[in-house]
Each structure stands twice: as C-alpha cells, then as structure tokens.
Backbone bond lengths (Angstrom), bond angles and torsions (degrees), N, CA, C in turn:
res aa  C-N    CA-C-N  psi(-1)  N-CA   C-N-CA  omega(-1)  CA-C   N-CA-C  phi
1 Y - - - 1.499 - - 1.527 107.98 -
2 A 1.247 113.13 150.49 1.487 118.67 174.91 1.439 110.64 -75.35
3 A 1.337 113.69 152.92 1.541 124.55 -177.01 1.586 103.60 -62.12
4 Y 1.303 112.30 141.49 1.487 117.08 -176.23 1.594 106.51 -141.73
5 E 1.339 115.31 136.52 1.389 115.87 -178.33 1.554 106.04 -129.67
6 A 1.331 114.06 114.57 1.502 120.13 179.57 1.484 111.13 -83.29
7 N 1.322 116.53 150.34 1.493 122.78 177.56 1.492 106.63 -87.22
8 A 1.296 116.59 179.66 1.480 125.96 178.55 1.571 105.26 -75.51
9 G 1.277 113.65 157.31 1.460 119.79 175.12 1.549 111.66 138.31
10 F 1.304 115.85 -178.98 1.474 117.02 175.30 1.502 112.13 -65.95
11 K 1.339 117.51 146.38 1.503 122.21 -176.27 1.561 107.92 -113.06
12 D 1.287 117.24 -28.51 1.476 115.92 -179.78 1.525 111.68 -157.32
13 V 1.420 114.30 168.30 1.454 121.36 172.06 1.566 102.17 -134.79
14 G 1.276 112.35 150.02 1.489 116.58 -179.12 1.474 116.41 -171.27
15 V 1.353 114.78 178.18 1.499 123.11 175.19 1.456 108.85 -135.94
16 E 1.341 111.81 156.36 1.461 119.62 179.91 1.570 109.04 -141.08
17 A 1.302 116.86 140.87 1.466 122.60 175.39 1.522 107.93 -124.42
18 A 1.329 119.35 133.36 1.400 125.83 -177.02 1.523 110.31 -129.53
19 L 1.348 112.36 153.14 1.444 117.36 178.82 1.567 105.54 -142.46
20 R 1.360 111.75 133.13 1.430 116.31 177.04 1.583 109.59 -121.52
21 Y 1.345 116.91 136.63 1.394 120.62 -175.87 1.438 108.22 -129.72
22 G 1.386 115.01 114.74 1.468 121.10 -178.03 1.514 112.84 -78.88
23 L 1.307 114.32 124.24 1.461 124.19 176.90 1.531 110.94 -83.49
24 S 1.287 114.83 -41.67 1.435 121.97 -179.34 1.528 107.73 -150.90
25 N 1.355 119.35 -170.25 1.463 122.70 172.57 1.452 116.77 -63.57
26 T 1.366 117.37 -16.76 1.453 118.10 -175.46 1.505 110.11 -129.18
27 W 1.246 124.11 -17.57 1.458 127.31 -177.66 1.565 112.25 -109.35
28 S 1.268 117.10 139.68 1.546 121.95 174.82 1.480 112.13 -152.40
29 F 1.357 119.07 152.50 1.411 128.16 170.82 1.544 109.85 -95.27
30 T 1.288 114.81 140.27 1.529 115.49 173.15 1.541 107.18 -124.49
31 W 1.342 115.07 148.62 1.393 125.12 176.97 1.505 110.10 -135.26
32 S 1.334 123.78 140.12 1.360 121.70 174.02 1.533 109.47 -151.48
33 V 1.316 116.29 158.66 1.424 121.68 174.35 1.578 108.18 -144.07
34 S 1.314 122.24 139.09 1.339 122.06 179.29 1.584 108.84 -136.00
35 Y 1.297 108.24 154.11 1.433 118.39 175.43 1.574 110.80 -127.52
36 T 1.358 115.46 129.78 1.434 121.00 -173.81 1.580 105.56 -130.94
37 R 1.348 113.69 137.63 1.449 119.75 171.00 1.453 112.46 -114.44
38 L 1.397 116.65 119.04 1.467 116.46 -172.07 1.623 105.31 -77.50
39 I 1.250 114.03 146.78 1.492 122.90 -172.96 1.560 108.52 -134.51
40 G 1.332 119.08 165.19 1.407 123.47 171.61 1.533 111.00 66.36
41 D 1.314 112.18 -145.60 1.507 117.59 -179.48 1.487 113.46 -62.95
42 A 1.331 119.45 -33.52 1.460 123.09 173.47 1.489 114.17 -53.23
43 A 1.337 115.75 -43.88 1.431 123.43 177.41 1.532 113.95 -64.82
44 D 1.381 116.70 -24.67 1.453 121.40 -172.64 1.497 112.10 -91.68
45 S 1.378 117.07 -5.24 1.500 120.16 -178.17 1.546 110.39 -58.90
46 P 1.382 114.16 147.09 1.449 118.86 177.00 1.493 114.00 -61.46
47 I 1.292 118.71 -29.35 1.492 118.22 173.56 1.428 114.37 -68.04
48 V 1.328 121.48 -29.43 1.390 126.31 178.49 1.567 108.90 -79.22
49 T 1.274 117.88 -45.84 1.450 123.72 -172.49 1.558 112.77 -85.21
50 G 1.294 113.97 -12.76 1.470 118.01 -175.72 1.563 109.11 -82.24
51 P 1.288 114.53 -174.92 1.477 124.99 179.02 1.590 111.14 -52.85
52 G 1.250 116.01 125.55 1.507 114.91 177.57 1.464 112.37 84.53
53 G 1.322 122.73 -14.73 1.462 122.21 -176.69 1.576 110.71 -84.21
54 T 1.354 114.86 158.59 1.416 120.92 178.06 1.499 110.97 -151.71
55 R 1.316 120.19 149.81 1.397 123.74 175.58 1.604 111.74 -81.25
56 D 1.305 114.62 -12.43 1.426 119.98 178.24 1.522 111.38 -92.55
57 Q 1.308 118.10 128.99 1.433 123.45 -176.64 1.511 108.55 -127.78
58 V 1.374 118.11 125.73 1.446 125.63 -178.92 1.553 106.38 -124.84
59 T 1.379 109.50 128.54 1.445 116.90 178.68 1.479 111.02 -129.98
60 G 1.286 118.36 142.03 1.464 126.11 175.45 1.478 113.87 -128.44
61 R 1.354 116.24 138.47 1.472 121.11 -177.95 1.513 108.34 -131.60
62 I 1.379 111.72 149.64 1.482 121.75 174.09 1.471 107.11 -137.43
63 G 1.234 116.27 138.03 1.507 118.72 -172.44 1.480 113.67 -150.17
64 V 1.281 116.29 162.60 1.501 125.23 171.35 1.478 111.30 -122.15
65 A 1.259 121.71 129.56 1.460 124.69 -173.83 1.546 106.56 -123.92
66 R 1.349 110.54 147.51 1.442 121.66 176.92 1.436 109.51 -127.42
67 G 1.401 121.91 122.91 1.450 123.70 177.58 1.496 112.65 -90.56
68 F 1.299 116.30 147.01 1.491 123.06 174.50 1.501 109.88 -124.67
69 T 1.369 115.29 147.95 1.379 122.31 170.34 1.470 115.95 -107.96
70 L 1.291 117.04 146.44 1.508 124.34 -175.45 1.457 111.76 -101.45
C-alpha cells in the first residue's frame, strides 16, 4: 500500500451494546458487540479502500471479571 497521512479530525462513529451477568458477589461474565463506521480521512486510507478493506468495523468481546473490596 502507498504511504498515507491522515489529517486531524473524527475518525469514526459507532454504537456498542454490553451485557453483564453476575455469577456471584465477586464473579461475572461480560459480553459486548460494537459497530463502527470509519469516516473522514480514516475512511479514505488505502487499507480501507483497497482489496478486502471496509469502512464497517464489527467487534465482539467476551470476558470474565472478578470484583474486589478494599
């Protein structure tokens, strides 16, 4: 890909949904999914506009959390 230099400004807009399920007082599972649309100079990058690139970004996460008290 050719060198590309983006200018300052907003790079994306998106939305995220998350869910937390408590297993006990200290342990929980977390799930989230997010959708982001690249905008402006970020959307014009050769990596995005080239083969296999897309302005639409989807991310999913799964995690386990443990809480502590002080």
